[in-house]
N, CA, C and O of each residue as an XYZ file, in Angstrom:
304
protein
N      20.338     23.089      4.738
C      18.972     22.830      5.162
C      18.669     23.731      6.354
O      19.416     23.768      7.332
N      17.598     24.430      6.258
C      17.159     25.286      7.358
C      16.152     24.515      8.194
O      15.166     24.003      7.665
N      16.391     24.431      9.479
C      15.499     23.685     10.364
C      14.464     24.625     10.971
O      14.768     25.766     11.320
N      13.264     24.137     11.086
C      12.167     24.861     11.720
C      11.703     24.066     12.932
O      11.982     22.873     13.051
N      11.015     24.719     13.800
C      10.472     24.060     14.977
C       8.964     23.972     14.843
O       8.296     24.958     14.533
N       8.442     22.792     15.078
C       6.999     22.581     15.142
C       6.667     22.230     16.580
O       7.403     21.494     17.237
N       5.569     22.755     17.058
C       5.134     22.354     18.393
C       3.632     22.138     18.368
O       2.912     22.768     17.593
N       3.176     21.248     19.217
C       1.747     20.970     19.319
C       1.456     20.434     20.705
O       2.326     19.884     21.379
N       0.244     20.605     21.101
C      -0.188     20.106     22.400
C      -0.616     18.649     22.235
O      -1.274     18.283     21.261
N      -0.235     17.847     23.191
C      -0.587     16.434     23.144
C      -0.918     15.973     24.559
O      -0.304     16.431     25.523
N      -1.878     15.077     24.685
C      -2.222     14.559     26.006
C      -1.070     13.717     26.565
O      -0.242     13.191     25.821
N      -1.042     13.607     27.881
C       0.033     12.885     28.562
C       0.211     11.463     28.046
O       1.341     11.010     27.866
N      -0.897     10.749     27.803
C      -0.768      9.363     27.355
C      -0.108      9.274     25.979
O       0.662      8.349     25.720
N      -0.404     10.228     25.097
C       0.226     10.262     23.781
C       1.725     10.492     23.925
O       2.530      9.835     23.263
N       2.090     11.422     24.787
C       3.508     11.736     25.009
C       4.231     10.508     25.553
O       5.317     10.169     25.085
N       3.637      9.846     26.532
C       4.281      8.671     27.125
C       4.425      7.541     26.102
O       5.462      6.880     26.047
N       3.390      7.321     25.297
C       3.461      6.293     24.245
C       4.568      6.626     23.252
O       5.323      5.749     22.833
N       4.660      7.908     22.879
C       5.668      8.342     21.914
C       7.070      8.192     22.476
O       7.970      7.716     21.785
N       7.262      8.595     23.730
C       8.572      8.453     24.360
C       8.979      6.983     24.454
O      10.132      6.636     24.197
N       8.041      6.133     24.818
C       8.331      4.701     24.932
C       8.657      4.096     23.566
O       9.589      3.300     23.445
N       7.902      4.467     22.553
C       8.145      3.940     21.208
C       9.492      4.419     20.672
O      10.213      3.651     20.036
N       9.833      5.677     20.923
C      11.125      6.204     20.493
C      12.257      5.453     21.180
O      13.257      5.114     20.548
N      12.099      5.193     22.475
C      13.130      4.460     23.219
C      13.289      3.049     22.667
O      14.411      2.572     22.496
N      12.164      2.373     22.386
C      12.231      1.022     21.823
C      12.932      1.026     20.472
O      13.656      0.088     20.138
N      12.714      2.082     19.700
C      13.330      2.184     18.369
C      14.773      2.686     18.444
O      15.487      2.696     17.441
N      15.191      3.099     19.630
C      16.549      3.611     19.794
C      16.744      4.985     19.173
O      17.837      5.326     18.721
N      15.675      5.765     19.154
C      15.724      7.099     18.548
C      15.422      8.176     19.579
O      14.762      7.935     20.590
N      15.924      9.365     19.292
C      15.507     10.512     20.096
C      14.046     10.777     19.739
O      13.596     10.437     18.644
N      13.308     11.386     20.672
C      11.883     11.607     20.403
C      11.673     12.475     19.170
O      10.737     12.237     18.408
N      12.519     13.473     18.957
C      12.361     14.332     17.779
C      12.584     13.536     16.494
O      11.858     13.724     15.518
N      13.587     12.645     16.485
C      13.825     11.809     15.305
C      12.670     10.842     15.075
O      12.267     10.593     13.939
N      12.145     10.305     16.170
C      11.020      9.373     16.059
C       9.795     10.069     15.468
O       9.157      9.543     14.556
N       9.472     11.238     15.982
C       8.307     11.984     15.481
C       8.532     12.395     14.030
O       7.624     12.296     13.205
N       9.747     12.857     13.717
C      10.068     13.258     12.347
C       9.866     12.086     11.392
O       9.272     12.243     10.325
N      10.359     10.915     11.776
C      10.214      9.722     10.947
C       8.743      9.327     10.807
O       8.293      8.966      9.719
N       8.002      9.396     11.902
C       6.583      9.037     11.856
C       5.802      9.969     10.935
O       4.953      9.520     10.166
N       6.087     11.250     11.014
C       5.385     12.214     10.158
C       5.761     11.981      8.696
O       4.902     12.023      7.815
N       7.041     11.737      8.442
C       7.480     11.476      7.068
C       6.766     10.244      6.506
O       6.280     10.266      5.375
N       6.704      9.169      7.301
C       6.020      7.949      6.856
C       4.539      8.204      6.611
O       3.977      7.705      5.635
N       3.902      8.976      7.485
C       2.479      9.302      7.302
C       2.289     10.112      6.027
O       1.353      9.858      5.268
N       3.171     11.090      5.781
C       3.073     11.891      4.563
C       3.210     11.018      3.321
O       2.450     11.172      2.365
N       4.172     10.106      3.335
C       4.374      9.202      2.204
C       3.163      8.309      1.988
O       2.750      8.081      0.851
N       2.593      7.803      3.073
C       1.413      6.941      2.975
C       0.218      7.725      2.428
O      -0.545      7.209      1.611
N       0.058      8.970      2.879
C      -1.046      9.808      2.399
C      -0.905     10.081      0.911
O      -1.885     10.016      0.168
N       0.312     10.387      0.472
C       0.548     10.630     -0.949
C       0.271      9.366     -1.754
O      -0.360      9.432     -2.809
N       0.734      8.219     -1.268
C       0.499      6.953     -1.967
C      -0.992      6.644     -2.069
O      -1.459      6.178     -3.108
N      -1.730      6.897     -1.009
C      -3.184      6.673     -1.037
C      -3.857      7.607     -2.033
O      -4.792      7.205     -2.725
N      -3.391      8.843     -2.111
C      -3.956      9.811     -3.056
C      -3.673      9.370     -4.491
O      -4.554      9.429     -5.349
N      -2.450      8.933     -4.748
C      -2.094      8.456     -6.087
C      -2.924      7.233     -6.442
O      -3.390      7.118     -7.576
N      -3.120      6.324     -5.505
C      -3.926      5.129     -5.762
C      -5.370      5.500     -6.069
O      -5.989      4.905     -6.951
N      -5.914      6.480     -5.346
C      -7.294      6.918     -5.598
C      -7.403      7.541     -6.986
O      -8.363      7.277     -7.710
N      -6.432      8.361     -7.358
C      -6.441      8.958     -8.694
C      -6.317      7.888     -9.770
O      -6.957      7.974    -10.818
N      -5.493      6.883     -9.508
C      -5.319      5.794    -10.461
C      -6.624      5.011    -10.646
O      -6.992      4.664    -11.768
N      -7.323      4.736     -9.531
C      -8.609      4.037     -9.635
C      -9.616      4.865    -10.414
O     -10.375      4.332    -11.224
N      -9.621      6.176    -10.168
C     -10.545      7.065    -10.872
C     -10.248      7.075    -12.370
O     -11.161      6.984    -13.190
N      -8.975      7.185    -12.717
C      -8.592      7.190    -14.123
C      -8.905      5.860    -14.782
O      -9.353      5.815    -15.927
N      -8.666      4.771    -14.051
C      -8.970      3.449    -14.570
C     -10.465      3.305    -14.854
O     -10.853      2.741    -15.878
N     -11.298      3.812    -13.955
C     -12.748      3.748    -14.161
C     -13.147      4.572    -15.379
O     -14.015      4.160    -16.149
N     -12.523      5.727    -15.556
C     -12.822      6.555    -16.735
C     -12.417      5.834    -18.012
O     -13.154      5.860    -18.998
N     -11.252      5.190    -18.003
C     -10.811      4.447    -19.191
C     -11.740      3.275    -19.473
O     -12.056      3.000    -20.631
N     -12.174      2.589    -18.442
C     -13.088      1.470    -18.624
C     -14.377      1.946    -19.266
O     -14.869      1.330    -20.211
N     -14.927      3.040    -18.756
C     -16.160      3.595    -19.330
C     -15.954      3.966    -20.792
O     -16.788      3.654    -21.642
N     -14.842      4.631    -21.081
C     -14.542      5.031    -22.456
C     -14.397      3.807    -23.351
O     -14.939      3.778    -24.456
N     -13.668      2.795    -22.882
C     -13.479      1.582    -23.683
C     -14.796      0.851    -23.921
O     -15.008      0.282    -24.992
N     -15.680      0.866    -22.927
C     -16.981      0.223    -23.105
C     -17.803      0.947    -24.158
O     -18.533      0.305    -24.915
N     -17.702      2.265    -24.223
C     -18.434      3.002    -25.264
C     -17.848      2.690    -26.634
O     -18.587      2.646    -27.618
N     -16.547      2.475    -26.722
C     -15.934      2.115    -27.991
C     -16.306      0.705    -28.415
O     -16.483      0.442    -29.604
N     -16.425     -0.202    -27.457
C     -16.811     -1.575    -27.774
C     -18.139     -1.620    -28.499
O     -18.325     -2.429    -29.408
N     -19.056     -0.765    -28.109
C     -20.352     -0.743    -28.772
C     -20.287     -0.153    -30.166
O     -21.176     -0.393    -30.983
N     -19.260      0.604    -30.446
C     -19.139      1.266    -31.744
C     -18.250      0.514    -32.718
O     -18.126      0.921    -33.873
N     -17.630     -0.569    -32.281
C     -16.683     -1.278    -33.137
C     -17.347     -1.797    -34.412
O     -16.740     -1.777    -35.482
N     -18.561     -2.250    -34.301
C     -19.222     -2.835    -35.476
C     -20.106     -1.833    -36.206
O     -20.787     -2.199    -37.164
N     -20.108     -0.582    -35.772
C     -20.926      0.436    -36.455
C     -20.509      0.534    -37.919
O     -19.335      0.733    -38.233
N     -21.476      0.393    -38.794
C     -21.231      0.551    -40.223
C     -20.630     -0.677    -40.895
O     -20.402     -0.669    -42.104
N     -20.377     -1.711    -40.142
C     -19.829     -2.925    -40.720
C     -20.928     -3.956    -40.864
O     -21.684     -4.218    -39.929
N     -21.001     -4.517    -42.009
C     -22.010     -5.567    -42.251
C     -21.360     -6.852    -42.646
O     -22.048     -7.843    -42.889
Protein backbone atom coordinates (compact mmCIF):
# COMPACT_ATOMS: atom_id res chain seq x y z
CA UNK A 1 0.00 0.00 0.00
CA UNK A 2 1.38 3.36 -0.98
CA UNK A 3 0.54 6.11 1.49
CA UNK A 4 -0.22 9.66 0.40
CA UNK A 5 -0.46 12.80 2.44
CA UNK A 6 -3.55 14.98 2.46
CA UNK A 7 -3.51 18.39 4.03
CA UNK A 8 -6.17 21.03 4.48
CA UNK A 9 -6.67 24.22 6.38
CA UNK A 10 -9.01 24.06 9.33
CA UNK A 11 -10.07 26.63 11.91
CA UNK A 12 -8.68 26.31 15.42
CA UNK A 13 -11.99 25.17 16.92
CA UNK A 14 -12.27 22.33 14.38
CA UNK A 15 -8.72 21.21 15.17
CA UNK A 16 -9.35 21.29 18.92
CA UNK A 17 -12.63 19.35 18.56
CA UNK A 18 -10.87 16.77 16.37
CA UNK A 19 -7.94 16.38 18.76
CA UNK A 20 -10.31 15.97 21.71
CA UNK A 21 -12.48 13.44 19.88
CA UNK A 22 -9.42 11.45 18.80
CA UNK A 23 -8.16 11.40 22.39
CA UNK A 24 -11.56 10.23 23.68
CA UNK A 25 -11.55 7.46 21.06
CA UNK A 26 -7.99 6.50 21.98
CA UNK A 27 -6.75 7.15 18.46
CA UNK A 28 -4.00 9.20 16.92
CA UNK A 29 -5.45 12.23 15.14
CA UNK A 30 -4.46 10.85 11.73
CA UNK A 31 -6.22 7.54 12.47
CA UNK A 32 -9.27 9.39 13.75
CA UNK A 33 -9.51 11.58 10.65
CA UNK A 34 -8.88 8.59 8.37
CA UNK A 35 -11.68 6.65 10.06
CA UNK A 36 -14.04 9.64 9.93
CA UNK A 37 -13.43 10.16 6.22
CA UNK A 38 -13.88 6.45 5.51
CA UNK A 39 -17.19 6.44 7.41
CA UNK A 40 -18.36 9.57 5.57
CA UNK A 41 -17.43 8.00 2.22
CA UNK A 42 -19.36 4.83 3.09
CA UNK A 43 -22.38 6.85 4.21
CA UNK A 44 -22.30 8.93 1.01
CA UNK A 45 -22.15 5.80 -1.13
CA UNK A 46 -25.01 4.22 0.84
CA UNK A 47 -27.13 7.36 0.41
CA UNK A 48 -26.41 7.36 -3.33
CA UNK A 49 -27.39 3.70 -3.64
CA UNK A 50 -30.58 4.35 -1.67
CA UNK A 51 -31.47 7.29 -3.94
CA UNK A 52 -30.89 5.16 -7.04
CA UNK A 53 -32.99 2.39 -5.52
CA UNK A 54 -35.87 4.80 -4.83
CA UNK A 55 -35.63 6.11 -8.39
CA UNK A 56 -35.67 2.62 -9.86
CA UNK A 57 -38.54 1.63 -7.59
CA UNK A 58 -40.56 4.64 -8.79
CA UNK A 59 -39.84 3.70 -12.41
CA UNK A 60 -40.98 0.12 -11.78
CA UNK A 61 -44.13 1.34 -10.05
CA UNK A 62 -44.97 3.57 -13.01
CA UNK A 63 -44.31 0.73 -15.44
CA UNK A 64 -46.41 -1.71 -13.40
CA UNK A 65 -49.27 0.79 -13.22
CA UNK A 66 -49.27 1.09 -17.01
CA UNK A 67 -49.41 -2.71 -17.26
CA UNK A 68 -52.29 -2.89 -14.78
CA UNK A 69 -54.39 -0.85 -17.15
CA UNK A 70 -53.56 -3.16 -20.03
CA UNK A 71 -54.25 -6.46 -18.28
CA UNK A 72 -57.85 -6.62 -19.46
CA UNK A 73 -57.19 -5.24 -22.95
CA UNK A 74 -58.88 -7.49 -25.47
CA UNK A 75 -60.48 -9.69 -22.85
CA UNK A 76 -64.22 -9.85 -22.63
